[in-house]
DRENDO-1510 file (C-alpha; in Angstrom, 1 decimal, always signed):
<recs>
REC; n; res; u; v; w
REC; 1; UNK; +36.9; -142.4; -170.4 .
REC; 2; UNK; +40.3; -141.3; -171.4 .
REC; 3; UNK; +39.0; -139.3; -174.4 .
REC; 4; UNK; +36.4; -137.5; -172.1 .
REC; 5; UNK; +39.1; -136.5; -169.7 .
REC; 6; UNK; +41.3; -135.1; -172.5 .
REC; 7; UNK; +38.4; -133.2; -174.1 .
REC; 8; UNK; +37.5; -131.7; -170.7 .
REC; 9; UNK; +41.1; -130.6; -170.1 .
REC; 10; UNK; +41.2; -129.2; -173.6 .
REC; 11; UNK; +38.0; -127.2; -173.1 .
REC; 12; UNK; +39.3; -125.9; -169.8 .
REC; 13; UNK; +42.5; -124.9; -171.4 .
REC; 14; UNK; +40.7; -123.1; -174.2 .
REC; 15; UNK; +38.5; -121.3; -171.7 .
REC; 16; UNK; +41.5; -120.3; -169.6 .
REC; 17; UNK; +43.4; -119.0; -172.7 .
REC; 18; UNK; +40.3; -117.1; -173.8 .
REC; 19; UNK; +39.9; -115.5; -170.4 .
REC; 20; UNK; +43.6; -114.5; -170.4 .
REC; 21; UNK; +43.2; -113.0; -173.9 .
REC; 22; UNK; +40.2; -111.0; -172.8 .
REC; 23; UNK; +42.1; -109.6; -169.8 .
REC; 24; UNK; +45.1; -108.7; -172.0 .
REC; 25; UNK; +42.7; -107.1; -174.5 .
REC; 26; UNK; +41.2; -105.0; -171.7 .
REC; 27; UNK; +44.7; -103.8; -170.6 .
REC; 28; UNK; +45.7; -102.9; -174.2 .
REC; 29; UNK; +42.4; -101.1; -174.9 .
REC; 30; UNK; +43.1; -98.1; -172.6 .
REC; 31; UNK; +41.3; -95.0; -173.8 .
REC; 32; UNK; +43.5; -92.9; -176.1 .
REC; 33; UNK; +42.6; -89.3; -176.8 .
REC; 34; UNK; +43.8; -87.1; -179.7 .
REC; 35; UNK; +44.1; -83.4; -179.1 .
REC; 36; UNK; +44.6; -80.8; -181.8 .
REC; 37; UNK; +46.4; -77.9; -180.1 .
REC; 38; UNK; +47.0; -75.0; -182.4 .
REC; 39; UNK; +47.4; -77.3; -185.3 .
REC; 40; UNK; +49.7; -79.9; -183.6 .
REC; 41; UNK; +48.3; -83.3; -182.9 .
REC; 42; UNK; +49.0; -85.0; -179.6 .
REC; 43; UNK; +47.9; -88.6; -178.7 .
REC; 44; UNK; +47.8; -89.5; -175.0 .
REC; 45; UNK; +45.8; -91.5; -172.5 .
REC; 46; UNK; +42.7; -90.3; -170.7 .
REC; 47; UNK; +44.3; -90.9; -167.3 .
REC; 48; UNK; +47.2; -88.5; -168.2 .
REC; 49; UNK; +44.8; -85.6; -169.1 .
REC; 50; UNK; +42.7; -86.2; -166.0 .
REC; 51; UNK; +45.6; -86.4; -163.6 .
REC; 52; UNK; +44.8; -83.0; -162.0 .
REC; 53; UNK; +41.2; -82.5; -161.0 .
REC; 54; UNK; +39.6; -79.2; -161.9 .
REC; 55; UNK; +42.2; -78.5; -164.6 .
REC; 56; UNK; +41.1; -77.4; -168.0 .
REC; 57; UNK; +42.0; -80.7; -169.7 .
REC; 58; UNK; +40.3; -82.8; -167.0 .
REC; 59; UNK; +37.2; -80.7; -167.5 .
REC; 60; UNK; +37.2; -81.1; -171.3 .
REC; 61; UNK; +37.7; -84.9; -171.2 .
REC; 62; UNK; +35.1; -85.5; -168.5 .
REC; 63; UNK; +32.5; -83.2; -170.3 .
REC; 64; UNK; +32.6; -80.4; -167.7 .
REC; 65; UNK; +34.0; -77.9; -170.2 .
REC; 66; UNK; +32.6; -77.5; -173.8 .
REC; 67; UNK; +35.4; -77.8; -176.4 .
REC; 68; UNK; +35.1; -77.6; -180.2 .
REC; 69; UNK; +36.2; -80.4; -182.5 .
REC; 70; UNK; +38.3; -80.2; -185.6 .
REC; 71; UNK; +37.3; -81.7; -189.0 .
REC; 72; UNK; +38.6; -85.2; -187.9 .
REC; 73; UNK; +36.6; -85.2; -184.7 .
REC; 74; UNK; +39.6; -84.4; -182.4 .
REC; 75; UNK; +39.3; -81.9; -179.5 .
REC; 76; UNK; +40.6; -78.5; -180.8 .
REC; 77; UNK; +42.3; -76.2; -178.3 .
REC; 78; UNK; +43.4; -72.8; -179.7 .
REC; 79; UNK; +46.7; -72.5; -177.8 .
REC; 80; UNK; +50.4; -72.7; -178.6 .
REC; 81; UNK; +50.9; -76.2; -180.1 .
REC; 82; UNK; +54.7; -76.2; -179.7 .
REC; 83; UNK; +54.6; -75.3; -176.0 .
REC; 84; UNK; +51.9; -77.9; -175.3 .
REC; 85; UNK; +54.6; -80.6; -175.3 .
REC; 86; UNK; +55.9; -79.2; -172.0 .
REC; 87; UNK; +52.3; -79.2; -170.6 .
REC; 88; UNK; +51.9; -82.8; -171.6 .
REC; 89; UNK; +55.3; -83.8; -170.2 .
REC; 90; UNK; +54.4; -82.2; -166.9 .
REC; 91; UNK; +51.2; -84.3; -166.8 .
REC; 92; UNK; +53.1; -87.4; -167.5 .
REC; 93; UNK; +56.1; -86.8; -165.2 .
REC; 94; UNK; +54.5; -84.8; -162.4 .
REC; 95; UNK; +57.5; -82.3; -162.5 .
REC; 96; UNK; +58.8; -79.5; -164.7 .
REC; 97; UNK; +61.5; -80.8; -167.1 .
REC; 98; UNK; +62.7; -78.4; -169.8 .
REC; 99; UNK; +65.5; -78.6; -172.4 .
REC; 100; UNK; +68.7; -76.8; -171.8 .
REC; 101; UNK; +68.6; -73.2; -173.0 .
REC; 102; UNK; +64.8; -72.9; -172.7 .
REC; 103; UNK; +63.9; -69.2; -172.8 .
REC; 104; UNK; +60.1; -69.1; -173.1 .
REC; 105; UNK; +59.3; -69.1; -169.4 .
REC; 106; UNK; +56.8; -66.3; -169.6 .
REC; 107; UNK; +54.9; -67.9; -172.4 .
REC; 108; UNK; +54.9; -71.3; -170.7 .
REC; 109; UNK; +53.6; -69.7; -167.5 .
REC; 110; UNK; +50.7; -68.2; -169.4 .
REC; 111; UNK; +49.9; -71.6; -170.9 .
REC; 112; UNK; +50.0; -73.2; -167.5 .
REC; 113; UNK; +47.5; -70.6; -166.2 .
REC; 114; UNK; +45.2; -71.2; -169.1 .
REC; 115; UNK; +45.2; -75.0; -168.5 .
REC; 116; UNK; +44.6; -74.3; -164.8 .
REC; 117; UNK; +47.7; -76.2; -163.7 .
REC; 118; UNK; +48.7; -74.2; -160.6 .
REC; 119; UNK; +51.7; -76.5; -159.7 .
REC; 120; UNK; +53.1; -76.1; -163.2 .
REC; 121; UNK; +52.6; -72.3; -163.2 .
REC; 122; UNK; +54.3; -72.0; -159.8 .
REC; 123; UNK; +57.3; -74.1; -161.0 .
REC; 124; UNK; +57.7; -72.1; -164.2 .
REC; 125; UNK; +57.5; -68.8; -162.3 .
REC; 126; UNK; +60.1; -70.0; -159.8 .
REC; 127; UNK; +62.4; -71.1; -162.5 .
REC; 128; UNK; +62.0; -67.7; -164.2 .
REC; 129; UNK; +62.7; -65.8; -161.1 .
REC; 130; UNK; +65.9; -67.8; -160.4 .
REC; 131; UNK; +67.2; -67.1; -164.0 .
REC; 132; UNK; +66.4; -63.4; -163.6 .
REC; 133; UNK; +68.4; -63.3; -160.3 .
REC; 134; UNK; +71.3; -65.2; -161.9 .
REC; 135; UNK; +71.4; -62.8; -164.8 .
REC; 136; UNK; +71.8; -59.8; -162.4 .
REC; 137; UNK; +74.8; -61.3; -160.6 .
REC; 138; UNK; +78.1; -59.7; -161.4 .
REC; 139; UNK; +80.8; -61.8; -163.0 .
REC; 140; UNK; +84.4; -60.9; -162.1 .
REC; 141; UNK; +87.5; -61.6; -164.2 .
REC; 142; UNK; +91.1; -60.9; -163.0 .
REC; 143; UNK; +94.3; -61.4; -165.0 .
REC; 144; UNK; +97.4; -61.0; -162.9 .
REC; 145; UNK; +101.0; -61.1; -164.3 .
REC; 146; UNK; +103.6; -61.4; -161.6 .
REC; 147; UNK; +106.6; -61.5; -164.0 .
REC; 148; UNK; +108.3; -64.3; -162.0 .
REC; 149; UNK; +108.3; -68.1; -161.9 .
REC; 150; UNK; +106.8; -68.2; -158.4 .
REC; 151; UNK; +103.5; -66.9; -159.6 .
REC; 152; UNK; +103.5; -66.4; -163.3 .
REC; 153; UNK; +100.3; -65.6; -165.0 .
REC; 154; UNK; +97.1; -66.2; -163.1 .
REC; 155; UNK; +93.5; -66.0; -164.5 .
REC; 156; UNK; +90.6; -65.9; -162.1 .
REC; 157; UNK; +86.9; -65.8; -162.9 .
REC; 158; UNK; +83.9; -66.6; -160.7 .
REC; 159; UNK; +82.2; -68.1; -163.8 .
REC; 160; UNK; +83.6; -71.5; -164.4 .
REC; 161; UNK; +82.2; -71.6; -168.0 .
REC; 162; UNK; +84.5; -68.6; -168.9 .
REC; 163; UNK; +87.5; -70.5; -167.6 .
REC; 164; UNK; +86.5; -73.5; -169.7 .
REC; 165; UNK; +86.4; -71.2; -172.8 .
REC; 166; UNK; +89.9; -69.9; -172.1 .
REC; 167; UNK; +91.1; -73.5; -171.8 .
REC; 168; UNK; +89.6; -74.4; -175.1 .
REC; 169; UNK; +91.1; -71.4; -176.8 .
REC; 170; UNK; +94.6; -72.1; -175.4 .
REC; 171; UNK; +94.5; -75.6; -176.9 .
REC; 172; UNK; +93.7; -74.0; -180.3 .
REC; 173; UNK; +96.5; -71.4; -180.2 .
REC; 174; UNK; +99.2; -73.7; -178.7 .
REC; 175; UNK; +102.2; -74.3; -180.8 .
REC; 176; UNK; +102.2; -77.9; -179.7 .
REC; 177; UNK; +99.5; -80.4; -180.7 .
REC; 178; UNK; +97.8; -80.7; -177.3 .
REC; 179; UNK; +95.1; -83.4; -176.9 .
REC; 180; UNK; +93.5; -81.1; -174.3 .
REC; 181; UNK; +94.2; -78.4; -171.8 .
REC; 182; UNK; +97.2; -79.4; -169.5 .
REC; 183; UNK; +95.5; -79.9; -166.1 .
REC; 184; UNK; +98.8; -79.1; -164.4 .
REC; 185; UNK; +97.8; -75.4; -165.0 .
REC; 186; UNK; +94.4; -75.8; -163.3 .
REC; 187; UNK; +94.1; -74.7; -159.7 .
REC; 188; UNK; +90.4; -75.0; -159.5 .
REC; 189; UNK; +87.3; -74.5; -161.7 .
REC; 190; UNK; +87.8; -70.7; -161.3 .
REC; 191; UNK; +91.5; -70.4; -161.6 .
REC; 192; UNK; +94.3; -71.3; -164.1 .
REC; 193; UNK; +97.9; -70.4; -163.4 .
REC; 194; UNK; +101.0; -70.7; -165.6 .
REC; 195; UNK; +104.1; -70.9; -163.5 .
REC; 196; UNK; +106.4; -72.8; -165.8 .
REC; 197; UNK; +108.1; -70.5; -168.3 .
REC; 198; UNK; +111.5; -69.4; -169.5 .
REC; 199; UNK; +112.7; -66.3; -171.1 .
REC; 200; UNK; +114.1; -66.4; -174.6 .
REC; 201; UNK; +117.0; -64.3; -175.8 .
REC; 202; UNK; +114.7; -61.5; -176.9 .
REC; 203; UNK; +112.9; -61.5; -173.5 .
REC; 204; UNK; +109.8; -63.3; -174.6 .
REC; 205; UNK; +108.5; -65.6; -171.9 .
REC; 206; UNK; +107.8; -69.1; -173.2 .
REC; 207; UNK; +105.1; -71.2; -171.3 .
REC; 208; UNK; +106.2; -74.8; -170.8 .
REC; 209; UNK; +104.5; -77.9; -169.4 .
REC; 210; UNK; +106.3; -79.8; -166.6 .
REC; 211; UNK; +107.8; -82.0; -169.2 .
REC; 212; UNK; +109.3; -78.9; -171.0 .
REC; 213; UNK; +106.8; -79.1; -173.9 .
REC; 214; UNK; +106.4; -75.6; -175.3 .
REC; 215; UNK; +102.8; -74.4; -175.2 .
REC; 216; UNK; +102.9; -70.8; -176.4 .
REC; 217; UNK; +104.2; -67.4; -175.2 .
REC; 218; UNK; +102.9; -65.8; -172.0 .
REC; 219; UNK; +102.0; -62.7; -173.9 .
REC; 220; UNK; +99.8; -64.8; -176.3 .
REC; 221; UNK; +98.0; -66.2; -173.3 .
REC; 222; UNK; +97.3; -62.7; -171.9 .
REC; 223; UNK; +96.1; -61.5; -175.3 .
REC; 224; UNK; +93.8; -64.4; -175.9 .
REC; 225; UNK; +92.3; -64.0; -172.4 .
REC; 226; UNK; +91.7; -60.3; -173.0 .
REC; 227; UNK; +90.1; -60.8; -176.4 .
REC; 228; UNK; +87.9; -63.6; -175.0 .
REC; 229; UNK; +86.8; -61.4; -172.2 .
REC; 230; UNK; +85.8; -58.6; -174.5 .
REC; 231; UNK; +84.1; -61.0; -176.9 .
REC; 232; UNK; +82.0; -62.4; -173.9 .
REC; 233; UNK; +80.8; -59.0; -172.9 .
REC; 234; UNK; +83.2; -58.1; -170.1 .
REC; 235; UNK; +84.3; -54.5; -169.7 .
REC; 236; UNK; +87.6; -53.4; -168.3 .
REC; 237; UNK; +87.3; -51.9; -164.8 .
REC; 238; UNK; +91.0; -51.2; -163.9 .
REC; 239; UNK; +94.5; -51.9; -165.2 .
REC; 240; UNK; +97.6; -51.6; -163.1 .
REC; 241; UNK; +101.0; -50.5; -164.2 .
REC; 242; UNK; +100.1; -50.1; -167.8 .
REC; 243; UNK; +103.4; -48.2; -168.5 .
REC; 244; UNK; +104.0; -49.4; -172.1 .
REC; 245; UNK; +100.7; -48.1; -173.5 .
REC; 246; UNK; +99.1; -51.6; -174.0 .
REC; 247; UNK; +96.8; -53.5; -171.7 .
REC; 248; UNK; +98.6; -56.7; -172.7 .
REC; 249; UNK; +101.7; -55.4; -170.7 .
REC; 250; UNK; +99.7; -54.6; -167.6 .
REC; 251; UNK; +100.5; -56.3; -164.3 .
REC; 252; UNK; +96.8; -56.7; -163.4 .
REC; 253; UNK; +93.6; -56.4; -165.3 .
REC; 254; UNK; +90.1; -56.4; -163.7 .
REC; 255; UNK; +87.0; -57.0; -165.7 .
REC; 256; UNK; +83.3; -57.2; -164.8 .
REC; 257; UNK; +80.2; -58.2; -166.6 .
</recs>
């Protein structure tokens, strides 16, 4: 009696385990599809490619659209293989996510149109329009030298990334080994101002930190800011009181880009 009970329990356990294994096997055996897009192979799930009804890929996978096969039996699509990664990421994520500095909006929009993904096409075109608008916005740069300790040298730019470049450059040209740009000179993300300086015997103005650490001369700061502006594509609009023949000695300089 005892042996029968154990045998039945064992049979039940084996049946249960077998059933679990079958279910797990079903879950693991989700249909995978390999696509050859312009010579680049992509492996993904069927449900990813059929996410948007009436799209090109949904039609291919479900047999609505005839598609040639390559020598290995994979669907072959004669499109841009590199850009297809962004198409596939959109299908996976449901939103447009592009790497920083991406500049192929027009090409990607064409690919989205081909694959009949209207949501993606609209997202790419919207992104492209925003970038075009941003590129047309004017960037202003103003360098003001008040020649006194109450104001000192002030650099304003409506593009924070340019201010960041100036800060990095100042750290490099500093006569002291600075770990980073002294934040005591930062007014905002658009303005840096150097009020702490003393005049040397020869009239040179020395920029100091609050703890009297020497940074560099005020003239050096002006020169580096001007050179950085020209290097970044700014053009000089006006200069005030340039009496000594050099823009470095001007009281105010205005640039635009």
